[in-house]
N, CA and C atoms as a LAMMPS dump frame, in Angstrom:
ITEM: TIMESTEP
0
ITEM: NUMBER OF ATOMS
168
ITEM: BOX BOUNDS ff ff ff
-5.0000000000000000e+02 5.0000000000000000e+02
-5.0000000000000000e+02 5.0000000000000000e+02
-5.0000000000000000e+02 5.0000000000000000e+02
ITEM: ATOMS id mol type element x y z
1 1 1 N 114.234 -190.294 326.436
2 1 2 C 114.977 -191.318 326.755
3 1 3 C 116.377 -191.135 325.741
4 2 1 N 116.371 -190.315 324.506
5 2 2 C 117.5 -190.49 324.425
6 2 3 C 118.789 -189.669 324.977
7 3 1 N 118.279 -188.655 325.589
8 3 2 C 119.012 -187.616 326.298
9 3 3 C 119.436 -188.66 327.499
10 4 1 N 118.985 -189.229 328.353
11 4 2 C 119.47 -190.556 329.217
12 4 3 C 120.449 -191.174 328.543
13 5 1 N 120.318 -192.003 327.518
14 5 2 C 121.172 -192.818 327.021
15 5 3 C 122.607 -192.2 326.886
16 6 1 N 122.079 -191.027 326.072
17 6 2 C 123.545 -190.359 325.731
18 6 3 C 124.553 -190.101 326.55
19 7 1 N 123.704 -189.482 327.915
20 7 2 C 124.127 -189.115 329.122
21 7 3 C 124.779 -190.674 330.203
22 8 1 N 124.319 -191.498 329.968
23 8 2 C 124.692 -192.572 330.355
24 8 3 C 126.193 -193.194 329.737
25 9 1 N 125.682 -193.135 328.144
26 9 2 C 127.071 -193.677 327.524
27 9 3 C 128.28 -192.541 327.465
28 10 1 N 127.968 -191.146 327.838
29 10 2 C 128.999 -190.436 328.035
30 10 3 C 129.454 -190.343 329.41
31 11 1 N 129.011 -191.106 330.366
32 11 2 C 129.331 -191.278 331.892
33 11 3 C 130.466 -192.466 331.916
34 12 1 N 130.137 -193.235 330.82
35 12 2 C 130.764 -194.529 331.121
36 12 3 C 132.081 -194.397 330.388
37 13 1 N 132.339 -193.547 329.378
38 13 2 C 133.459 -192.948 328.982
39 13 3 C 134.779 -191.966 329.994
40 14 1 N 134.112 -191.84 330.938
41 14 2 C 135.121 -191.117 332.016
42 14 3 C 135.874 -192.061 332.915
43 15 1 N 136.877 -191.572 332.926
44 15 2 C 138.136 -192.813 333.593
45 15 3 C 138.112 -192.028 335.409
46 16 1 N 138.434 -190.725 335.474
47 16 2 C 138.813 -190.237 336.38
48 16 3 C 137.81 -188.958 337.042
49 17 1 N 138.522 -188.632 337.938
50 17 2 C 137.427 -187.672 338.844
51 17 3 C 137.259 -186.244 338.167
52 18 1 N 138.51 -186.028 337.741
53 18 2 C 139.109 -184.645 337.08
54 18 3 C 138.19 -184.829 335.866
55 19 1 N 138.193 -185.798 334.977
56 19 2 C 137.375 -185.736 333.667
57 19 3 C 135.71 -185.796 334.044
58 20 1 N 135.354 -186.222 335.735
59 20 2 C 133.951 -186.224 335.853
60 20 3 C 133.429 -184.918 335.719
61 21 1 N 134.495 -184.064 336.522
62 21 2 C 134.345 -182.488 336.963
63 21 3 C 134.579 -181.736 335.633
64 22 1 N 135.243 -182.039 334.878
65 22 2 C 135.306 -181.568 333.662
66 22 3 C 134.013 -181.628 332.908
67 23 1 N 133.536 -182.474 332.673
68 23 2 C 132.333 -183.029 331.715
69 23 3 C 130.994 -182.495 332.837
70 24 1 N 131.187 -182.682 334.04
71 24 2 C 130.044 -181.533 334.746
72 24 3 C 129.833 -180.305 334.597
73 25 1 N 130.805 -179.196 334.483
74 25 2 C 131.276 -178.22 334.584
75 25 3 C 130.616 -177.798 332.846
76 26 1 N 130.913 -178.586 332.057
77 26 2 C 130.695 -178.325 330.349
78 26 3 C 129.465 -178.545 330.091
79 27 1 N 128.674 -179.406 331.115
80 27 2 C 127.384 -179.69 330.877
81 27 3 C 126.483 -178.715 331.154
82 28 1 N 126.959 -178.228 332.133
83 28 2 C 126.119 -177.062 332.902
84 28 3 C 126.181 -175.752 332.125
85 29 1 N 127.563 -175.508 331.749
86 29 2 C 127.781 -174.318 330.499
87 29 3 C 126.736 -174.32 329.519
88 30 1 N 127.1 -175.482 329.15
89 30 2 C 126.33 -175.876 327.687
90 30 3 C 124.797 -175.545 327.855
91 31 1 N 124.29 -176.168 328.902
92 31 2 C 122.903 -176.28 328.895
93 31 3 C 122.226 -174.485 329.645
94 32 1 N 123.386 -173.481 330.207
95 32 2 C 123.073 -172.122 330.437
96 32 3 C 123.516 -171.458 329.203
97 33 1 N 124.73 -171.438 328.654
98 33 2 C 124.974 -170.768 328.277
99 33 3 C 125.134 -171.037 326.391
100 34 1 N 125.085 -172.019 325.894
101 34 2 C 125.135 -172.618 324.65
102 34 3 C 126.448 -173.146 324.204
103 35 1 N 126.676 -173.547 323.054
104 35 2 C 127.464 -174.451 322.554
105 35 3 C 129.081 -173.615 322.661
106 36 1 N 129.058 -172.736 322.052
107 36 2 C 130.506 -171.82 321.679
108 36 3 C 131.006 -171.82 323.188
109 37 1 N 130.139 -171.354 324.348
110 37 2 C 130.958 -171.223 325.806
111 37 3 C 131.075 -172.753 326.226
112 38 1 N 130.304 -173.608 325.95
113 38 2 C 130.421 -175.06 326.583
114 38 3 C 131.982 -175.409 325.738
115 39 1 N 132.032 -175.614 324.42
116 39 2 C 133.333 -175.585 323.805
117 39 3 C 134.466 -174.881 324.489
118 40 1 N 134.44 -173.56 324.895
119 40 2 C 135.302 -172.425 325.219
120 40 3 C 136.086 -173.138 326.769
121 41 1 N 134.933 -173.357 327.181
122 41 2 C 135.156 -173.679 328.539
123 41 3 C 135.777 -174.991 328.83
124 42 1 N 135.293 -176.144 327.954
125 42 2 C 135.595 -177.143 327.975
126 42 3 C 137.271 -177.503 327.549
127 43 1 N 137.345 -176.359 326.448
128 43 2 C 139.239 -176.527 326.05
129 43 3 C 139.739 -176.19 327.143
130 44 1 N 139.377 -175.052 327.855
131 44 2 C 139.964 -173.98 328.873
132 44 3 C 140.144 -175.329 329.993
133 45 1 N 139.221 -175.69 330.841
134 45 2 C 139.494 -176.755 331.633
135 45 3 C 140.449 -178.03 330.827
136 46 1 N 140.061 -178.346 329.939
137 46 2 C 140.954 -179.578 329.656
138 46 3 C 142.476 -179.149 329.833
139 47 1 N 142.777 -177.833 329.335
140 47 2 C 144.1 -177.504 329.36
141 47 3 C 144.681 -177.191 330.748
142 48 1 N 143.737 -176.795 331.491
143 48 2 C 144.111 -176.782 333.036
144 48 3 C 144.629 -178.024 333.887
145 49 1 N 143.725 -178.909 333.583
146 49 2 C 143.889 -179.959 334.131
147 49 3 C 144.99 -180.831 333.582
148 50 1 N 145.261 -180.716 332.271
149 50 2 C 146.284 -181.381 331.898
150 50 3 C 147.557 -180.609 332.397
151 51 1 N 147.938 -179.274 332.615
152 51 2 C 148.59 -178.722 332.949
153 51 3 C 149.453 -179.072 334.476
154 52 1 N 148.186 -179.277 335.448
155 52 2 C 148.245 -179.759 336.723
156 52 3 C 148.689 -180.923 336.711
157 53 1 N 148.098 -181.888 335.91
158 53 2 C 148.421 -183.415 335.821
159 53 3 C 150.184 -183.671 335.333
160 54 1 N 150.459 -182.836 334.396
161 54 2 C 151.91 -182.864 334.212
162 54 3 C 152.698 -182.541 334.929
163 55 1 N 152.448 -181.553 336.003
164 55 2 C 153.202 -180.971 337.151
165 55 3 C 153.227 -182.048 337.935
166 56 1 N 152.509 -182.849 338.222
167 56 2 C 152.657 -183.865 339.386
168 56 3 C 153.56 -184.917 339.283
């Protein structure tokens, strides 16, 4: 139950499709590889998305 509520609250915080994609990838990496990998991938994806958004 706690996992469902946590996921629901997290998905309610997302505003754009890009953020939803980043969150999904982070969740998958976090589940498969662990916290350090999830954090590293999250930072990398965030920077890539922000850089791309800045060019538009």
